[in-house]
C-alpha positions in Angstrom: -51.4 68.8 21.4 -54.0 66.0 21.3 -53.7 63.2 24.0 -53.0 60.6 21.3 -49.8 62.5 20.3 -48.6 62.6 23.9 -49.2 58.8 24.3 -47.5 58.1 21.0 -44.5 60.2 22.0 -44.2 58.4 25.3 -44.5 55.0 23.7 -41.8 56.0 21.1 -39.4 57.2 23.7 -40.0 54.2 25.9 -39.2 51.9 22.9 -36.0 53.9 22.2 -35.0 53.5 25.9 -35.7 49.8 26.0 -33.9 49.3 22.7 -30.8 51.0 24.1 -31.0 48.8 27.3 -31.3 45.7 25.1 -28.1 46.8 23.2 -26.3 47.3 26.4 -27.4 43.9 27.8 -26.4 42.2 24.6 -23.0 43.9 24.7 -22.4 42.8 28.3 -23.4 39.2 27.4 -20.9 39.2 24.6 -18.2 40.5 26.9 -19.0 37.8 29.4 -18.8 35.2 26.7 -15.5 36.5 25.4 -14.1 36.4 29.0 -15.3 32.9 29.5 -13.7 31.8 26.2 -10.5 33.4 27.2 -10.4 31.6 30.6 -11.3 28.3 28.9 -8.5 28.8 26.3 -6.0 29.5 29.0 -7.0 26.2 30.8 -6.7 24.3 27.6 -3.4 25.8 26.7 -2.1 24.9 30.2 -3.2 21.3 29.9 -2.4 19.7 26.4 -4.0 16.4 27.4 -7.3 18.2 28.1 -7.0 20.1 24.8 -6.4 16.8 23.0 -9.4 15.2 24.7 -11.6 18.2 23.7 -10.5 17.9 20.1 -11.3 14.2 20.0 -14.7 14.9 21.5 -15.4 17.6 18.9 -14.4 15.2 16.1 -16.7 12.5 17.5 -19.5 15.1 17.6 -18.9 16.2 14.0 -18.8 12.5 12.9 -22.1 11.9 14.7 -23.7 15.0 13.0 -22.5 13.7 9.6 -24.0 10.3 10.3 -27.2 11.9 11.4 -27.4 14.0 8.2 -26.8 10.9 6.2 -29.6 9.0 8.0 -32.0 12.0 7.4 -31.0 11.9 3.7 -31.8 8.2 3.6 -35.1 8.8 5.2 -35.9 11.5 2.7 -35.0 9.0 -0.1 -37.4 6.5 1.3 -40.1 9.2 1.7 -39.6 10.2 -2.0 -40.0 6.5 -3.0 -43.2 6.2 -1.0 -44.5 9.4 -2.6 -43.7 8.0 -6.0 -45.5 4.7 -5.2 -48.6 6.8 -4.3 -48.6 8.5 -7.7 -50.6 6.9 -10.5 -48.4 4.8 -12.8 -48.9 7.0 -15.8 -47.4 10.0 -14.0 -44.5 8.3 -12.3 -42.0 8.7 -15.2 -42.8 12.4 -15.5 -42.5 13.0 -11.7 -39.3 10.9 -11.6 -37.7 13.1 -14.3 -38.7 16.2 -12.4 -37.2 14.9 -9.2 -33.9 14.0 -10.9 -33.8 17.4 -12.5 -34.4 19.1 -9.1 -31.6 17.0 -7.4 -29.2 17.7 -10.2 -29.7 21.4 -9.9 -29.4 21.3 -6.1 -26.2 19.2 -6.2 -24.8 21.4 -8.9 -25.5 24.5 -6.7 -23.9 22.9 -3.7 -20.7 22.0 -5.7 -20.5 25.5 -7.0 -20.3 26.9 -3.5 -17.2 24.8 -2.6 
Protein backbone atom coordinates (compact mmCIF):
# COMPACT_ATOMS: atom_id res chain seq x y z
CA UNK A 1 0.00 0.00 0.00
CA UNK A 2 1.55 3.37 -1.00
CA UNK A 3 2.19 5.95 1.74
CA UNK A 4 -0.36 8.32 0.23
CA UNK A 5 -3.11 5.76 0.79
CA UNK A 6 -2.20 5.36 4.48
CA UNK A 7 -2.20 9.12 4.99
CA UNK A 8 -5.51 9.49 3.17
CA UNK A 9 -7.02 6.72 5.25
CA UNK A 10 -5.83 8.30 8.51
CA UNK A 11 -7.19 11.71 7.44
CA UNK A 12 -10.57 10.16 6.51
CA UNK A 13 -10.86 8.30 9.79
CA UNK A 14 -9.83 11.38 11.76
CA UNK A 15 -12.48 13.43 9.97
CA UNK A 16 -15.10 10.79 10.77
CA UNK A 17 -14.11 10.80 14.42
CA UNK A 18 -14.16 14.61 14.63
CA UNK A 19 -17.51 14.67 12.91
CA UNK A 20 -18.93 12.27 15.48
CA UNK A 21 -17.54 14.37 18.32
CA UNK A 22 -19.08 17.47 16.79
CA UNK A 23 -22.45 15.76 16.66
CA UNK A 24 -22.16 14.73 20.30
CA UNK A 25 -21.17 18.28 21.33
CA UNK A 26 -24.07 19.76 19.38
CA UNK A 27 -26.48 17.29 20.98
CA UNK A 28 -25.19 18.17 24.45
CA UNK A 29 -25.56 21.89 23.68
CA UNK A 30 -29.16 21.29 22.60
CA UNK A 31 -29.89 19.35 25.80
CA UNK A 32 -28.42 22.14 27.92
CA UNK A 33 -30.50 24.72 26.04
CA UNK A 34 -33.63 22.62 26.52
CA UNK A 35 -32.94 22.32 30.25
CA UNK A 36 -32.35 26.06 30.54
CA UNK A 37 -35.63 26.73 28.73
CA UNK A 38 -37.43 24.36 31.09
CA UNK A 39 -36.04 26.13 34.16
CA UNK A 40 -36.90 29.56 32.76
CA UNK A 41 -40.46 28.43 31.92
CA UNK A 42 -40.88 27.10 35.47
CA UNK A 43 -39.76 30.46 36.91
CA UNK A 44 -42.10 32.36 34.60
CA UNK A 45 -45.03 30.07 35.38
CA UNK A 46 -44.39 30.57 39.10
CA UNK A 47 -44.35 34.36 38.74
CA UNK A 48 -47.21 35.69 36.54
CA UNK A 49 -46.02 39.30 36.95
CA UNK A 50 -42.58 38.41 35.60
CA UNK A 51 -44.19 36.51 32.72
CA UNK A 52 -46.35 39.55 31.92
CA UNK A 53 -43.28 41.81 32.03
CA UNK A 54 -41.41 39.50 29.63
CA UNK A 55 -44.35 39.47 27.20
CA UNK A 56 -44.45 43.29 27.24
CA UNK A 57 -40.69 43.49 26.64
CA UNK A 58 -40.93 41.04 23.72
CA UNK A 59 -43.78 43.10 22.26
CA UNK A 60 -41.66 46.25 22.58
CA UNK A 61 -38.79 44.47 20.84
CA UNK A 62 -41.03 43.32 18.00
CA UNK A 63 -42.43 46.83 17.59
CA UNK A 64 -38.88 48.22 17.47
CA UNK A 65 -37.89 45.66 14.83
CA UNK A 66 -40.91 46.62 12.72
CA UNK A 67 -40.00 50.31 13.00
CA UNK A 68 -36.41 49.46 12.06
CA UNK A 69 -37.56 47.53 8.99
CA UNK A 70 -39.79 50.43 7.99
CA UNK A 71 -36.89 52.89 8.35
CA UNK A 72 -34.68 50.64 6.21
CA UNK A 73 -37.44 50.51 3.60
CA UNK A 74 -37.65 54.30 3.59
CA UNK A 75 -33.86 54.53 3.19
CA UNK A 76 -34.11 52.11 0.27
CA UNK A 77 -36.78 54.30 -1.28
CA UNK A 78 -34.55 57.36 -1.00
CA UNK A 79 -31.65 55.35 -2.44
CA UNK A 80 -33.78 54.36 -5.41
CA UNK A 81 -34.78 57.99 -5.96
CA UNK A 82 -31.13 59.06 -5.85
CA UNK A 83 -30.29 56.31 -8.32
CA UNK A 84 -33.01 57.49 -10.67
CA UNK A 85 -31.72 61.07 -10.40
CA UNK A 86 -28.34 59.82 -11.60
CA UNK A 87 -29.86 58.20 -14.69
CA UNK A 88 -29.99 60.28 -17.86
CA UNK A 89 -33.48 61.80 -18.31
CA UNK A 90 -34.19 59.82 -21.49
CA UNK A 91 -33.83 56.51 -19.57
CA UNK A 92 -35.72 57.48 -16.38
CA UNK A 93 -39.18 56.50 -17.59
CA UNK A 94 -38.00 53.08 -18.75
CA UNK A 95 -36.11 52.41 -15.53
CA UNK A 96 -39.06 53.66 -13.47
CA UNK A 97 -41.36 51.21 -15.23
CA UNK A 98 -38.91 48.37 -14.58
CA UNK A 99 -38.73 49.26 -10.87
CA UNK A 100 -42.52 49.40 -10.57
CA UNK A 101 -42.80 46.02 -12.28
CA UNK A 102 -40.17 44.54 -9.97
CA UNK A 103 -41.89 45.84 -6.82
CA UNK A 104 -45.29 44.64 -8.02
CA UNK A 105 -43.91 41.14 -8.53
CA UNK A 106 -42.19 41.08 -5.13
CA UNK A 107 -45.24 42.39 -3.27
CA UNK A 108 -47.44 39.90 -5.11
CA UNK A 109 -45.10 37.07 -4.12
CA UNK A 110 -45.12 38.22 -0.48
CA UNK A 111 -48.92 38.34 -0.39
CA UNK A 112 -49.18 34.85 -1.89
CA UNK A 113 -47.14 33.44 1.02
CA UNK A 114 -49.58 34.73 3.65
